[in-house]
C-alpha positions in Angstrom: -5.4 117.5 -34.8 -1.7 118.2 -33.8 -1.7 115.7 -31.1 -3.2 113.0 -33.2 -0.7 113.4 -35.7 2.1 113.6 -33.1 1.0 110.1 -31.8 0.9 108.7 -35.1 4.6 109.7 -35.8 5.5 108.4 -32.4 3.7 105.0 -33.4 5.3 105.1 -36.8 8.5 105.7 -35.5 8.6 102.7 -32.9 7.3 100.6 -35.6 10.2 101.6 -37.9 12.8 101.3 -35.1 11.4 97.8 -34.2 11.5 96.7 -38.0 14.7 98.1 -38.3 16.3 96.2 -35.3 14.4 92.9 -35.9 15.4 93.0 -39.3 19.0 92.7 -38.7 18.3 89.1 -37.3 19.0 86.6 -40.2 16.1 83.9 -40.8 17.3 80.8 -42.0 15.5 78.0 -44.1 17.6 75.2 -44.4 16.8 71.9 -46.2 18.8 68.8 -47.0 18.7 65.9 -49.5 20.9 62.7 -50.3 21.3 62.5 -54.3 22.7 59.4 -56.0 24.8 61.1 -58.4 28.3 62.6 -58.4 28.6 66.5 -57.4 29.9 67.0 -61.0 26.4 66.1 -62.2 24.4 68.0 -59.7 26.6 71.0 -60.0 26.0 71.1 -63.6 22.5 71.2 -63.1 22.6 74.0 -60.5 24.9 76.1 -62.6 22.8 75.9 -65.9 20.4 78.6 -64.9 18.8 79.0 -68.0 17.1 75.3 -67.7 16.1 75.8 -64.1 12.3 76.6 -65.3 12.8 73.1 -67.2 12.9 71.1 -64.0 12.3 73.0 -61.0 8.6 73.2 -60.0 8.8 76.4 -58.4 10.7 78.4 -61.3 8.6 80.0 -64.0 11.3 81.4 -65.8 15.1 81.7 -65.3 17.9 83.4 -67.0 21.7 84.2 -66.4 25.2 82.9 -66.4 26.9 81.1 -63.3 29.4 83.8 -63.1 30.6 85.7 -59.8 28.6 89.1 -60.2 26.3 88.0 -62.8 22.7 89.4 -62.4 20.2 86.6 -63.0 16.3 87.0 -64.0 14.4 84.7 -61.9 10.7 84.4 -61.9 8.8 82.0 -59.4 5.6 80.1 -60.1 2.2 81.6 -58.8 0.1 79.7 -56.8 -2.3 79.8 -60.0 -1.3 77.2 -62.4 0.3 78.8 -65.5 0.9 82.2 -64.1 4.0 84.2 -63.2 4.8 84.9 -59.5 7.3 87.2 -58.2 10.4 88.0 -60.0 13.8 89.2 -59.0 17.1 90.0 -60.1 19.8 88.0 -57.9 23.3 88.6 -58.1 25.8 85.4 -57.6 28.1 86.4 -55.4 30.4 83.2 -54.7 30.9 80.1 -56.4 33.0 77.2 -55.7 33.6 74.6 -58.4 31.1 71.8 -57.5 30.6 72.5 -53.9 29.3 76.2 -53.3 26.9 78.3 -55.1 25.5 81.6 -53.6 23.3 84.4 -54.6 21.8 87.5 -53.2 18.7 89.6 -54.0 17.8 92.8 -52.6 14.4 94.6 -52.8 15.6 98.3 -53.2 18.5 98.0 -50.7 19.7 95.2 -48.3 18.5 97.6 -45.3 14.8 96.9 -46.7 14.9 93.2 -47.7 17.5 90.6 -48.8 17.2 86.8 -50.0 20.1 84.7 -50.1 19.9 81.1 -51.6 22.9 78.9 -51.0 23.5 75.5 -52.3 26.3 73.3 -50.5 27.4 70.0 -52.0 29.4 67.4 -50.5 30.4 64.4 -52.0 29.3 60.9 -50.1 30.0 57.3 -50.7 26.7 57.2 -52.8 26.8 60.5 -54.3 25.9 63.8 -53.1 24.5 65.5 -50.0 23.0 68.7 -50.9 22.2 71.5 -48.5 19.9 73.9 -49.7 19.5 77.3 -47.7 17.6 80.5 -48.0 18.0 83.6 -45.9 15.8 86.4 -45.2 16.8 89.9 -43.5 15.9 93.6 -43.8 13.2 95.6 -42.5 10.3 93.7 -44.4 11.6 90.3 -43.3 9.8 90.5 -39.6 6.6 91.3 -41.4 7.0 88.1 -44.0 8.6 85.7 -41.2 5.2 83.8 -40.7 4.8 83.2 -44.2 8.6 82.5 -44.6 8.4 79.7 -42.2 5.3 78.3 -43.5 5.9 78.3 -47.0 9.7 78.3 -47.8 10.8 74.9 -46.7 8.0 73.1 -48.8 9.4 74.9 -51.7 13.0 74.2 -51.1 12.1 70.4 -50.6 10.1 70.5 -53.6 13.0 72.0 -55.8 15.4 69.5 -54.0 13.3 66.4 -55.1 13.2 67.9 -58.7 16.9 68.2 -58.8 17.3 64.7 -57.4 14.9 63.1 -60.0 16.9 65.0 -62.9 20.3 63.9 -61.4 19.6 60.4 -60.8 18.4 60.1 -64.7 
């Protein structure tokens, strides 16, 4: 019995060590879209967190102020229509008027799981080029890697398209 427990602890230790090292690597999902509206209009939609659920097909509820250090309340849409998905409380870490928006959400601590959302707006001749990035790291990130790579790009593209449609009205 002691030998089995020792083997289990060794295997668990190796697994946790692997997750700790792999979790340091940042997984990045990056999408881009051109919007035929000035950065000021796109920015005003992005920073109005309380209205995200009105236009974003992936957000079921959203609350908060766009101020550095502000804690937001975000509830994602569930795969089942009309149901709430995961909720989290990101903190706005950086804002640069009409050009850069960044939040960070942690599960327990940064060591366990961190998700960052970044919007970068660049003025173009025809409006705005939006780069929408999400990053994932921490011990849980390697376990979620397949799901992140499969699902997140489509989610970001869906949100980008809805933002484009609203800004171009």
